[in-house]
Structure formats: C-alpha cells, structure tokens
C-alpha positions in Angstrom: 2.9 17.4 19.0 5.8 19.4 20.4 8.2 16.5 20.6 7.6 15.5 16.9 7.9 19.2 15.8 11.3 19.4 17.4 12.6 16.2 15.6 14.7 16.0 12.5 14.1 12.6 10.8 16.4 11.2 8.1 15.0 8.3 6.1 17.4 6.2 4.0 15.7 4.7 1.0 12.8 5.7 -1.1 10.8 2.5 -1.6 7.4 2.1 0.0 8.7 1.5 3.5 10.9 4.6 3.4 8.2 6.8 1.7 5.5 5.8 4.2 7.8 6.3 7.2 8.8 9.7 5.9 5.2 10.7 5.3 4.1 9.5 8.8 7.0 11.4 10.4 6.1 14.6 8.4 2.5 14.2 9.5 3.6 14.1 13.1 5.4 17.4 12.6 9.0 16.3 12.2 11.3 17.9 9.7 12.0 15.1 7.2 14.9 14.4 4.9 14.6 11.4 2.5 17.8 10.0 1.0 17.2 8.2 -2.3 20.3 6.5 -4.0 18.7 6.5 -7.4 18.4 9.5 -9.7 14.9 11.2 -9.7 14.0 9.4 -12.9 14.6 6.0 -11.3 13.4 6.7 -7.8 11.3 4.3 -5.7 13.6 1.4 -4.9 12.2 -2.1 -5.6 8.7 -0.7 -5.3 9.2 1.0 -8.7 9.6 -2.4 -10.3 6.7 -4.2 -8.5 3.2 -4.7 -9.8 2.0 -2.4 -7.0 -0.1 -5.1 -5.4 -0.9 -4.5 -1.8 -2.1 -7.1 0.7 -4.7 -6.1 3.2 -7.5 -7.5 5.3 -10.9 -6.8 3.6 -14.4 -8.0 4.3 -15.8 -8.1 0.7 -17.1 -5.9 -2.1 -17.9 -3.0 0.1 -14.3 -2.6 1.2 -13.0 -3.0 -2.4 -15.5 -0.3 -3.5 -14.2 2.0 -0.8 -10.7 1.6 -2.2 -11.8 1.7 -5.9 -14.8 4.1 -5.8 -15.1 4.3 -9.6 -16.0 0.6 -9.9 -19.2 0.3 -11.9 -22.2 -1.8 -10.9 -21.6 -3.9 -14.1 -18.1 -4.8 -13.0 -19.2 -5.6 -9.5 -22.0 -7.8 -10.8 -19.5 -10.0 -12.6 -16.9 -10.1 -9.9 -16.7 -12.1 -6.7 -14.1 -10.2 -4.6 -14.4 -12.6 -1.7 -12.7 -11.6 1.5 -9.3 -11.8 3.3 -9.6 -12.3 7.0 -7.0 -11.3 9.6 -6.7 -15.0 10.6 -5.8 -15.9 7.0 -3.3 -13.1 6.7 -1.6 -14.1 10.0 -1.5 -17.7 8.7 0.0 -16.6 5.4 2.6 -14.6 7.2 3.5 -17.7 9.4 3.7 -19.9 6.3 5.7 -17.4 4.1 8.2 -16.7 6.9 8.4 -20.3 8.0 7.3 -19.2 11.5 10.0 -16.6 11.8 7.7 -13.5 11.8 7.4 -11.8 15.2 3.8 -12.4 16.4 3.3 -8.9 17.8 4.6 -7.1 14.8 2.6 -9.4 12.5 -0.6 -8.4 14.4 0.3 -4.7 14.0 0.8 -5.3 10.3 -2.4 -7.3 9.8 -4.7 -5.3 12.0 -3.7 -2.0 10.4 -3.4 -3.1 6.8 -6.7 -1.8 5.5 -6.3 1.5 7.3 -2.9 1.9 5.7 -4.5 1.6 2.2 -7.0 4.3 3.1 -4.2 6.5 4.6 -2.3 6.2 1.3 -5.5 7.1 -0.6 -5.4 10.3 1.5 -2.0 10.9 0.0 -3.1 10.6 -3.6 -2.7 6.8 -4.2 -5.4 5.4 -6.3 -6.2 1.7 -6.7 -7.5 -0.7 -9.3 -8.7 -4.3 -8.8 -5.8 -6.7 -9.2 -7.2 -8.4 -12.3 -3.9 -9.9 -13.4 -3.5 -12.2 -10.3 -6.9 -13.8 -10.4 -8.3 -16.9 -12.2 -9.5 -16.4 -15.8 -13.2 -15.5 -16.1 -15.6 -18.4 -16.0 -18.9 -17.6 -17.8 -17.9 -13.9 -17.7 -17.4 -13.9 -13.9 -14.1 -13.4 -12.1 -13.4 -14.8 -8.7 -10.7 -13.2 -6.5 -8.5 -15.4 -4.3 -8.1 -12.9 -1.4 -5.0 -11.3 -0.1 -3.9 -8.8 -2.7 -7.1 -7.6 -4.2 -5.9 -4.2 -5.3 -2.9 -2.7 -7.0 -1.8 0.9 -7.1 -2.8 2.7 -10.2 0.3 3.0 -12.3 1.7 -0.1 -10.6 4.8 0.2 -8.4 6.1 3.2 -10.3 2.7 5.0 -9.8 2.7 4.1 -6.1 6.2 5.5 -5.6 5.4 8.6 -7.6 2.2 9.4 -5.7 4.0 9.0 -2.4 6.9 11.2 -3.5 4.4 13.8 -4.6 2.8 13.7 -1.2 6.2 14.2 0.5 7.0 17.1 -1.8 3.7 18.8 -1.1 4.3 18.5 2.6 7.8 20.1 2.4 10.0 17.1 3.0 13.6 17.5 1.7 14.4 14.8 -0.8 18.0 14.2 -1.9 18.8 12.0 -4.9 
C-alpha cells in the first residue's frame, strides 16, 4: 500500500520479535533497517539461545503434519500429538502472567498463533516435533502435552538465521 511504501521503519533488536516485526513491515512495503547489537556471528538476541520451541493453537495431527510435512506415517502411528485449544492457551497466559496479560492482546496472540507459524514457514523456517519436552515413550508411543508441539529446525539459532536470511532476501538493511 502507498502509505507503507513511503515509510521508513527502524527495528531495534534482532530476536524473534524484532525479526518478525521487520519482516512484516518489509512485506507491507516499508523500507526497513534492523539494528542488532551483537556481531553477525552472535546475532539473534535471546532467541539464539532458546530451544526454538513455539507455542501455538493446534487441532491435532493434521496441523502438526502441516507444519512438519516430512513426518512419516510410522512416526505418526506411534505419536499422540493431542491438541492445544485457544481456551487452554488463554488460560495458560492468565496463569503465567498472574492475570496481568491484556485480554485483547492475548486474544490477538492466541487467535493468530498457528497462522504465524505458517507465515514463518513461508519465510524459510522449518519445524520438527518438540520431542525433548514430552513424556518418555511408553510401549514405543509418545504422548504430547500440548502447547509447544514444534520447535524450529536448528533450534533458536536456526530460527534466527532463517528469519535473517528472509530479511536479507527482501532487501532490508541490517546493521550489526
């Protein structure tokens, strides 16, 4: 749109919040400059040091398969991915923040969470099931708890690197 194309946007910080904000602004047509305090080799803020787990509403195996299209039928047969409802996500936010989360912003976060994971896939982010945060297998079957069912391939560093790659491909200026 003409307004976005005339905007110059400066984003301070190159963790997941800054990277996704910069990408969204660039997609809207803004000229984007991202300021990253770390050197290139250490870029990514706290995201770089995370396990890359991403919380999102999902309805079950079909949604996980959409995010991890290379899952085999064998893996799916021995995995109960469960689901993570919007209501449970909102309740978790209320519990984690001790009731201090803004209800309207929480709904925006929750209701758009799965779409954001798909959007990041469109920018080169790949996912794997979050095996490390689940109960140990029982009789060869793994049961997921819900919430964070996927992690970015390459963990937090891989997530940051894919988003930086997407910004670079789209011509954003990045200053380290």
